[in-house]
C-alpha positions in Angstrom: -0.2 -0.1 -0.1 1.2 3.8 -0.8 1.8 5.9 2.3 -1.2 7.3 2.8 -3.2 4.1 2.7 -4.0 3.8 -1.0 -3.3 0.5 -2.6 -3.1 2.4 -6.1 0.4 1.4 -7.9 3.0 4.3 -8.3 3.6 3.2 -12.1 0.4 3.8 -13.4 1.1 8.2 -13.6 4.2 6.9 -15.3 2.1 4.9 -17.8 0.1 7.9 -18.0 2.9 10.0 -18.9 4.5 7.7 -20.8 1.4 7.4 -23.2 1.2 11.2 -23.2 4.8 11.5 -24.6 4.4 9.0 -27.5 0.8 11.2 -28.3 2.9 14.2 -28.6 6.0 12.8 -30.6 3.3 11.1 -33.0 1.9 14.5 -33.3 5.3 16.4 -34.1 6.2 13.4 -36.4 3.1 14.3 -38.2 2.8 18.1 -38.5 5.2 19.2 -40.6 4.9 21.4 -43.4 3.8 19.0 -46.1 0.7 18.6 -48.0 -1.5 15.2 -47.2 -0.6 14.6 -50.5 3.1 15.2 -50.1 3.5 13.0 -47.2 3.1 9.6 -48.9 6.1 10.2 -50.7 8.2 10.4 -47.9 10.4 13.5 -49.2 10.4 11.8 -52.6 10.3 13.7 -55.9 6.7 13.9 -57.9 7.0 11.0 -60.3 7.4 12.3 -63.7 7.5 8.8 -65.9 5.2 6.2 -66.0 7.6 3.5 -64.4 8.5 5.8 -61.4 5.1 4.9 -59.4 6.6 1.5 -59.0 9.7 2.6 -57.7 8.2 4.9 -55.3 5.8 1.9 -53.8 8.8 0.0 -53.4 10.4 2.8 -51.5 7.3 3.5 -49.3 7.0 -0.5 -48.7 10.5 -0.4 -47.1 9.9 2.8 -45.0 7.1 1.1 -43.8 9.1 -2.0 -42.8 11.5 -0.3 -41.2 9.5 2.5 -39.1 7.3 -1.1 -38.2 10.3 -2.6 -36.8 11.5 0.5 -35.2 8.4 1.4 -33.4 8.5 -2.6 -32.0 12.0 -2.2 -31.1 11.8 1.4 -29.5 8.2 0.3 -27.6 10.3 -2.7 -26.0 13.3 -0.5 -25.1 10.9 2.0 -23.4 9.2 -1.0 -21.7 11.9 -2.4 -20.4 13.6 0.9 -19.2 10.2 1.9 -17.6 8.9 -0.9 -16.1 11.9 -3.1 -15.1 14.0 -0.6 -13.3 15.1 -1.0 -10.2 13.0 -0.2 -7.3 13.5 2.3 -4.9 12.9 0.3 -2.1 13.9 -3.5 -2.8 18.0 -3.9 -3.0 17.2 -7.7 -3.7 18.8 -8.8 -7.6 16.1 -9.6 -9.8 15.7 -13.1 -11.4 18.7 -13.9 -14.0 17.6 -15.8 -16.9 20.5 -17.0 -19.3 18.7 -17.6 -22.1 15.0 -18.1 -23.9 14.6 -20.5 -26.9 11.5 -19.1 -28.2 12.5 -15.6 -27.8 16.2 -16.6 -29.6 14.2 -18.4 -32.3 12.4 -15.6 -33.1 14.9 -12.6 -33.3 16.5 -15.2 -36.0 13.3 -16.2 -37.8 11.7 -12.8 -38.1 14.6 -10.5 -39.6 14.8 -13.5 -42.3 11.6 -13.2 -43.2 11.9 -9.3 -43.4 14.9 -9.7 -45.4 13.2 -12.1 -48.1 10.2 -10.2 -48.6 12.2 -7.3 -49.4 14.5 -9.0 -51.2 11.4 -10.7 -53.0 10.0 -6.9 -54.2 13.0 -5.9 -54.9 13.8 -8.3 -57.6 10.5 -8.4 -59.0 10.6 -4.8 -59.5 13.9 -4.3 -60.7 13.7 -6.8 -63.5 10.6 -5.2 -65.0 12.5 -1.3 -64.5 15.6 -2.9 -66.6 13.7 -4.6 -69.1 14.5 -3.9 -72.8 11.7 -6.3 -74.1 10.1 -3.2 -75.2 11.4 -1.7 -78.7 11.3 2.5 -77.9 10.3 5.4 -79.7 13.4 7.0 -78.9 16.6 6.2 -78.5 19.0 8.6 -76.7 23.1 7.9 -76.1 24.0 9.4 -73.2 27.7 10.2 -72.9 29.2 11.1 -69.3 32.7 12.6 -68.8 34.2 15.4 -66.7 32.7 17.2 -65.7 29.7 17.7 -68.1 27.1 15.4 -70.4 26.8 15.0 -74.1 23.7 13.7 -75.7 22.9 11.8 -79.0 19.4 11.8 -80.2 20.0 8.3 -82.4 16.8 9.2 -84.9 16.4 10.3 -88.3 16.3 14.3 -88.7 15.1 15.7 -91.9 18.2 17.0 -93.7 20.7 14.9 -91.7 22.1 11.9 -93.2 24.3 9.4 -91.8 23.8 6.2 -90.1 24.1 5.6 -86.4 24.1 1.4 -86.6 27.8 2.3 -88.7 28.8 5.8 -87.2 32.6 5.0 -85.6 31.4 7.7 -82.8 29.1 5.0 -81.5 31.3 2.3 -82.4 31.6 1.5 -78.2 28.0 0.6 -78.4 27.3 -3.3 -78.4 25.5 -4.6 -81.3 22.7 -5.7 -79.1 21.6 -2.0 -78.5 22.4 -0.8 -82.1 19.9 -3.3 -83.1 16.9 -1.5 -82.2 18.5 1.8 -83.6 16.0 3.6 -86.5 17.8 2.9 -90.0 19.0 6.1 -91.7 19.3 7.8 -88.3 22.1 10.5 -89.2 21.1 12.0 -85.6 21.4 15.5 -83.8 23.7 16.1 -80.6 24.1 18.7 -77.7 26.5 18.4 -75.0 27.5 21.0 -72.3 30.6 22.0 -69.9 30.1 22.7 -66.1 29.3 26.2 -67.1 26.5 25.5 -69.5 22.9 26.8 -67.9 19.7 26.1 -69.3 18.4 29.7 -70.7 14.5 29.0 -69.2 15.4 28.1 -65.5 19.3 29.6 -65.1 20.1 25.9 -63.9 23.4 24.9 -64.6 24.3 22.0 -67.0 23.0 21.2 -70.4 19.4 20.3 -71.3 18.3 16.9 -72.4 14.7 17.2 -73.9 12.3 14.5 -73.8 8.9 14.0 -75.6 5.6 13.5 -73.1 3.8 9.8 -73.7 6.9 8.3 -75.8 9.4 5.3 -74.6 12.8 6.8 -73.7 15.6 4.1 -74.0 18.7 5.9 -72.3 21.7 4.2 -73.8 24.7 5.3 -71.1 28.3 5.5 -72.0 31.5 7.1 -70.4 34.3 8.3 -71.6 36.8 8.6 -68.4 35.8 7.0 -65.3 32.4 5.9 -64.0 29.6 8.1 -63.8 26.1 7.7 -62.5 22.9 9.2 -64.4 20.0 10.3 -61.9 17.1 12.6 -63.2 15.4 13.0 -59.7 12.0 12.5 -60.8 12.9 9.5 -62.6 13.2 8.0 -58.9 16.2 6.1 -60.4 19.8 6.0 -61.3 22.3 4.1 -63.4 25.9 3.8 -63.4 27.6 5.0 -66.4 30.6 3.0 -66.9 33.7 2.8 -69.1 34.1 -0.2 -71.6 30.7 -1.2 -69.9 27.2 -0.6 -71.9 24.5 -0.1 -69.4 20.5 1.1 -70.9 17.3 1.8 -69.5 13.8 2.6 -70.7 11.0 5.1 -69.2 8.0 6.7 -70.6 7.7 10.4 -69.5 4.2 11.3 -68.4 4.6 15.3 -67.0 5.6 18.3 -69.0 8.4 20.4 -67.1 11.9 20.8 -66.8 13.6 19.2 -64.1 16.9 18.5 -62.6 19.5 15.7 -63.4 23.2 15.0 -61.7 25.8 12.6 -61.1 25.6 10.4 -58.4 28.7 8.6 -58.4 32.0 10.2 -57.1 33.5 10.7 -60.5 36.7 13.6 -59.4 37.6 16.8 -57.9 34.4 18.7 -60.3 31.9 16.0 -59.4 29.4 18.4 -58.0 29.6 20.4 -61.0 28.3 17.5 -63.4 24.3 18.4 -63.3 22.0 18.5 -66.5 18.3 19.5 -66.8 15.9 17.4 -68.7 12.6 19.5 -70.2 9.9 17.1 -71.3 7.6 19.0 -73.9 5.4 17.8 -76.4 6.7 15.4 -79.1 5.7 18.2 -82.0 8.0 20.9 -79.8 10.4 17.7 -79.0 10.9 17.1 -82.7 10.8 20.8 -83.3 13.9 20.7 -81.2 15.8 18.0 -83.1 15.4 20.5 -86.5 16.8 23.2 -84.3 20.2 21.4 -83.3 20.1 20.6 -86.8 19.9 24.2 -88.2 23.0 24.9 -85.5 25.1 22.4 -87.5 25.0 19.6 -84.2 24.2 16.8 -86.6 25.7 13.4 -86.1 27.0 12.2 -83.1 29.7 13.0 -80.5 32.0 9.9 -79.3 30.1 7.8 -77.7 33.3 6.5 -74.9 35.7 4.2 -74.3 35.3 0.5 -76.4 34.0 -2.2 -74.6 36.7 -4.4 -72.5 37.3 -7.9 -73.8 34.9 -9.3 -71.0 32.0 -7.0 -72.3 32.5 -8.5 -75.6 32.5 -12.0 -74.7 29.6 -11.3 -72.8 27.6 -9.6 -75.8 28.7 -12.5 -77.8 27.1 -15.2 -75.3 23.7 -12.9 -75.4 23.4 -13.0 -78.9 
């Protein structure tokens, strides 16, 4: 009994305070400046392609699993700290537990289940996102170099002669990608330096134009070191590796001008490897290609370092 004769447990006020603290924490965590539409994205940009929501869903699922695990662990820690603390009146040593087989089995099996589930969804989405089964409407060779980007628009352009499949500047690109190049694609190009800026937004870097609603395949090559091609609202990035060609494709579905950057530490001016992506209507995209041709930017800039022997062997085995 308590000193005033009551049999009320002194721990009840502590439980009440703990509940109040948890409620206050929940309010602080949710009462941010984000709108209800922004909160489910967990800080990710608004998706600008048809494929990006799949990545966002994977991100949300991973965070939900991490949050549930964290709440469980934090709850057990707080519960142990609050309700198994040393008594002020009792000084005896509590009963010592050397092991508990059900608990040990639980914290071995549960993490394995969590990792297995995350692996399944990651592998499923990755195979879908990196699939090149669908023939693209537009192919763009993205060239990374210290310290900016070049863009080869592999497409037939009125008044431009040439063939991307035999152009020596694109010799570093494997035949498995060239087979999907359009016939007689003379093409045009654009490139930048760290001092280049977008004329509309004044953001640094060259501007890559993409047509809305068209499937775009990016063929990634490097002239020097490893870079990484990252367009923020695409919610994905892929390495640009010398001697090894990567590719992925997306379908832009939201017009606008967005930021892109190199996501791989590539040297002293890595932070200046910025670019812009402008998603426009197919008509404006075609007009942009004609404008590049009028500027004399016809043909292709060198794609990069030729394939290594290992990559050539891999391509031969995949044909």
